[in-house]
C-alpha positions in Angstrom: 98.6 187.9 20.2 95.5 186.0 21.2 95.3 182.2 20.9 93.5 180.8 17.9 89.9 179.7 18.6 90.7 176.0 18.2 93.4 176.1 20.9 91.1 177.8 23.4 88.3 175.4 22.7 90.7 172.4 23.1 92.0 173.8 26.4 88.5 174.2 27.8 87.7 170.7 26.7 90.9 169.4 28.3 90.0 171.2 31.6 86.4 169.8 31.5 87.7 166.2 30.9 90.2 166.6 33.8 87.5 167.7 36.2 85.3 164.7 35.1 88.2 162.3 35.7 88.8 163.8 39.1 85.1 163.4 40.0 85.2 159.7 38.8 88.4 159.1 40.9 86.7 160.4 44.0 83.7 158.2 43.3 86.0 155.2 42.9 87.6 155.9 46.2 84.2 156.1 47.9 83.1 152.9 46.2 86.3 151.1 47.5 85.5 152.2 51.1 81.9 151.0 50.7 83.1 147.7 49.3 85.5 147.2 52.2 82.7 147.8 54.7 80.4 145.3 52.9 83.2 142.7 52.7 83.8 143.1 56.5 80.1 142.7 57.3 79.7 139.8 54.9 82.7 138.0 56.6 80.9 138.3 60.0 77.7 136.8 58.6 79.5 134.0 56.8 80.6 132.6 60.2 77.1 131.2 60.5 76.7 132.6 64.0 78.7 129.7 65.6 80.5 131.1 68.6 83.6 128.9 68.3 84.3 130.4 64.9 84.5 133.9 66.3 87.9 135.0 67.5 88.5 134.8 71.2 89.7 137.9 73.0 91.6 137.5 76.2 93.0 140.0 78.5 96.7 139.4 78.5 97.2 140.4 82.1 95.3 137.3 83.2 97.6 135.0 81.2 100.7 135.6 83.3 101.5 135.3 87.0 103.3 138.1 88.8 106.8 138.3 87.5 106.3 135.5 84.9 107.0 137.7 81.9 110.3 138.9 83.3 111.3 135.3 84.2 110.5 134.0 80.7 112.3 136.9 79.0 115.4 136.6 81.2 115.5 132.8 80.4 115.3 133.6 76.6 117.9 136.4 76.9 120.3 134.3 78.8 120.0 131.4 76.3 120.1 133.5 73.1 121.7 136.8 73.9 120.3 140.2 73.1 116.8 140.1 71.6 114.3 142.8 70.6 110.8 143.1 72.0 109.2 141.4 69.0 111.5 138.4 69.3 110.9 138.2 73.0 107.1 138.3 72.4 107.4 135.3 70.1 109.5 133.4 72.7 107.0 134.2 75.5 104.0 133.2 73.4 105.8 130.0 72.4 106.7 129.3 76.0 103.1 129.7 77.1 101.9 127.4 74.3 99.7 130.1 72.7 99.0 130.8 69.1 102.2 132.1 67.5 100.3 133.3 64.4 98.0 135.6 66.3 99.4 139.1 65.6 97.1 140.8 68.0 98.2 138.5 70.8 101.9 139.0 70.0 101.4 142.8 70.0 99.6 142.7 73.3 102.3 140.6 74.8 104.9 143.0 73.4 103.4 145.9 75.2 103.4 143.9 78.5 107.1 142.9 77.9 108.1 146.6 77.4 106.3 147.5 80.6 107.8 144.6 82.6 111.3 144.9 81.3 111.4 148.7 81.7 110.7 148.2 85.4 113.3 145.4 85.5 115.8 147.6 83.8 115.3 150.3 86.5 116.0 147.6 89.1 119.1 146.6 87.2 118.1 143.0 86.4 117.8 143.5 82.7 119.7 145.7 80.3 118.3 148.0 77.6 120.9 148.4 74.9 118.9 150.8 72.6 116.8 150.2 69.6 117.1 148.2 66.4 114.7 149.2 63.6 112.6 151.1 66.0 112.2 148.2 68.5 113.9 148.1 71.9 116.7 145.5 72.3 117.1 143.8 75.7 120.0 142.1 77.3 120.2 139.8 80.4 122.5 141.1 83.1 
């Protein structure tokens, strides 16, 4: 038996409204991306062009002498026991007197720590005892 006319009209209207809502949601997502780009650009111009207000970018490899990262990490590991890479990065940044709140710096230091301690682990001067929450845990030997 065929649907009554009122039901088929209501179904068509429902489908039409659903497609309009989907189109509006797509426009909202696009508007959010545009707003994010404008806010980012605005933040750059609000700095008034003063160079000291712009973030300073430093190559991490120039911050440390040869073997200094391993030395700092071994000191922290011997004092505190097993630490993961993130904890070691914080200790190294703190030992060098750098900005502890700078997430980009800590992440760069973390990469350097993994490289340096992986080589030290191959030499047998530092132990790698696995991972904790996806982060490598180190141990002084």
